[in-house]
C-alpha positions in Angstrom: -137.5 53.3 164.6 -135.5 56.0 162.9 -132.1 55.6 161.5 -129.3 56.0 164.0 -127.9 59.1 162.2 -131.0 61.1 162.9 -130.0 61.3 166.6 -126.9 63.3 165.9 -126.6 67.1 166.1 -127.2 69.6 168.8 -129.2 68.7 171.9 -132.9 69.5 171.6 -134.2 72.6 173.2 -136.1 72.3 176.5 -139.9 73.0 176.5 -141.9 74.5 179.4 -145.0 72.7 180.5 -146.8 73.2 183.8 -149.3 70.9 185.4 -152.1 72.7 187.2 -154.1 69.8 188.7 -154.5 70.6 192.4 -154.8 66.9 193.5 -151.3 66.1 192.2 -148.6 66.1 194.9 -145.8 68.6 194.4 -143.1 66.0 193.8 -145.3 64.2 191.3 -146.2 67.5 189.6 -142.5 68.3 189.2 -141.8 64.9 187.7 -144.7 65.2 185.3 -143.7 68.7 184.2 -140.1 67.6 183.7 -141.2 64.7 181.5 -143.6 66.8 179.5 -141.0 69.5 179.0 -138.1 67.2 178.2 -137.1 67.4 174.5 -135.3 64.0 174.7 -138.6 62.4 175.9 -140.4 63.8 172.9 -137.5 62.8 170.6 -137.5 59.2 171.9 -141.2 58.8 171.3 -140.8 60.2 167.8 -137.9 58.0 166.9 -139.1 54.8 168.5 -136.8 54.5 171.4 -138.1 53.2 174.7 -136.4 55.8 176.9 -134.5 59.0 176.6 -131.5 57.1 177.9 -130.9 55.9 174.4 -129.5 59.3 173.5 -126.9 59.1 176.3 -125.4 56.0 174.6 -125.7 57.6 171.2 -124.0 60.7 172.3 -121.2 58.8 174.1 -120.7 56.6 171.0 -120.6 59.6 168.7 -117.7 60.9 170.7 -115.8 57.8 171.5 -116.8 55.3 168.7 -117.5 52.3 170.9 -120.1 50.5 168.8 -119.2 48.6 165.7 -120.9 46.1 163.4 -120.4 42.5 164.4 -119.7 43.2 168.1 -121.0 41.1 171.0 -122.6 43.2 173.7 -123.9 42.7 177.3 -126.2 45.4 178.7 -126.6 45.3 182.5 -129.6 47.1 184.0 -131.2 47.1 180.5 -134.9 47.9 181.2 -136.8 49.4 179.5 -134.4 48.7 176.6 -133.2 51.9 175.1 -129.5 50.9 175.1 -130.3 47.5 173.7 -132.1 49.2 170.8 -129.1 51.3 170.1 -126.8 48.4 170.3 -128.9 46.1 168.1 -129.2 48.6 165.2 -125.5 49.4 165.3 -123.9 45.9 165.6 -126.5 44.2 163.2 -127.9 41.8 165.7 -130.8 39.6 164.5 -133.2 37.1 166.1 -131.4 34.4 164.1 -128.0 35.5 165.3 -128.5 37.6 168.4 -125.4 39.5 169.5 -126.9 41.6 172.3 -127.9 40.2 175.8 -129.7 42.5 178.2 -130.4 41.7 181.8 -132.7 43.4 184.4 -134.7 42.2 187.4 -137.5 44.4 186.1 -139.9 43.0 183.4 -138.9 44.1 179.9 -140.7 43.6 176.6 -138.8 41.7 173.9 -136.5 43.6 171.5 -135.7 42.0 168.1 -132.1 40.9 168.0 -131.8 40.9 171.8 -131.7 38.0 174.3 -133.3 39.3 177.5 -132.8 37.7 180.9 -135.2 38.8 183.7 -132.7 38.1 186.5 -130.9 40.0 189.3 -127.3 40.6 188.1 -126.1 40.3 191.7 -127.2 36.7 192.0 -124.1 34.3 192.1 -124.9 32.3 188.9 -126.0 35.2 186.7 -122.5 36.1 185.2 -122.1 32.6 183.9 -125.7 32.7 182.5 -124.9 35.9 180.7 -121.9 34.5 178.9 -123.8 31.3 178.1 -126.6 33.4 176.6 -124.2 35.5 174.5 -122.2 32.5 173.4 -118.9 34.4 173.3 -116.8 36.9 175.1 -118.3 40.4 174.8 -116.6 43.2 173.0 -118.5 45.7 175.1 -120.1 45.6 178.6 -122.6 48.4 179.3 -124.1 49.1 182.6 -126.8 51.7 183.3 -127.6 50.1 186.7 -128.4 52.5 189.5 -129.7 51.7 193.0 -133.2 53.2 193.8 -132.5 56.7 195.1 -133.1 57.6 198.8 -132.7 61.3 198.4 -129.6 61.2 200.5 -126.8 62.0 198.1 -123.9 60.2 199.8 -126.0 57.0 200.4 -127.2 57.0 196.7 -123.6 57.5 195.5 -122.3 54.6 197.6 -125.0 52.2 196.6 -124.7 53.0 192.9 -120.9 52.9 193.1 -121.2 49.4 194.4 -123.1 48.4 191.3 -120.5 50.1 189.2 -117.7 48.2 191.0 -119.5 44.8 190.5 -120.1 45.6 186.8 -116.4 46.5 186.4 -115.3 43.3 188.1 -117.6 41.3 185.7 -116.3 43.2 182.7 -112.6 42.5 183.5 -113.4 38.8 183.8 -115.3 38.4 180.5 -114.2 41.1 178.0 -112.2 40.3 174.9 -108.8 42.0 174.8 -109.4 45.4 173.2 -113.0 45.5 174.5 -114.6 48.4 176.3 -116.6 49.0 179.5 -119.1 51.8 180.1 -121.0 52.3 183.4 -123.2 54.8 185.2 -121.8 56.3 188.3 -122.6 59.3 190.5 -120.5 62.4 191.1 -118.7 62.2 194.4 -115.8 60.5 196.1 -115.0 57.0 197.1 -114.0 55.8 193.6 -110.2 56.2 193.6 -109.6 52.5 194.0 -111.9 51.6 191.1 -110.2 54.2 188.9 -106.8 52.8 189.8 -108.0 49.3 188.9 -109.5 50.4 185.6 -106.4 52.4 184.6 -104.3 49.3 185.3 -106.5 47.1 183.0 -107.5 49.5 180.2 -105.5 51.8 178.0 -107.6 54.9 178.9 -110.3 55.8 181.4 -112.7 58.8 181.0 -115.5 60.5 183.0 -118.3 61.4 180.5 -121.5 63.5 181.0 -123.4 63.4 177.7 -125.8 66.2 176.8 -128.8 63.9 177.3 -127.9 63.6 181.0 -129.9 66.3 182.8 -127.8 69.2 184.1 -129.2 68.8 187.6 -128.5 65.1 187.7 -125.4 63.9 189.6 -125.0 60.9 187.2 -121.8 60.5 185.2 -120.6 57.7 183.0 -117.3 56.0 183.6 -115.7 54.8 180.3 -112.8 52.4 180.2 -111.4 51.8 176.7 -109.3 49.1 175.2 -109.0 46.2 177.7 -105.5 45.0 178.1 -106.4 41.4 178.6 -107.4 39.0 181.4 -105.6 39.4 184.7 -105.0 35.9 186.2 -105.6 37.4 189.7 -109.2 38.2 188.8 -110.0 34.6 187.6 
């Protein structure tokens, strides 16, 4: 894997690739063309990251300085592991002293320095198992969880917002004071209550769309910085 600093700089230029096979469905052809044309896909392969999503975290971190050596991190919806890779190389996690725990219900190959749990985060006992695996309160809770899309924008937004809300509730129950929370969400309404809750429990809250997030995508990232400390009402 390349050094982390090589990911900095302007966003890569888009390429143009067309798939001409007649037997490929139009929707599949568009996806294949987008992948073949995506400069972040090519960059991820060249630099050893498992997904282009790694650059979303790198770009957010470059702007907001979330990741620091020695931190403990939980990554929700971790598969295929791009965010875990970024976290491990930044905080200095090792197999002997793992400081990063990733969880996903999808199978995921091992990553040096990462404890991986193949579990559904929504199961009742999983939050306790995450803290047990990490062995400490996290400094940062990451969530790139998103519900499978239906093609209906409002439905997709509501389903992914539910995952964001559950992740935020978990973060506020486990984070160290001064810790941070970063979660995927979708553009749209119905998040005023969550924003109000985060603003009451963190010093600052931001909506972020990193350059690696495709322009046509409705995804945003919700960043809550500097946790004020545990609220007894959430215990």
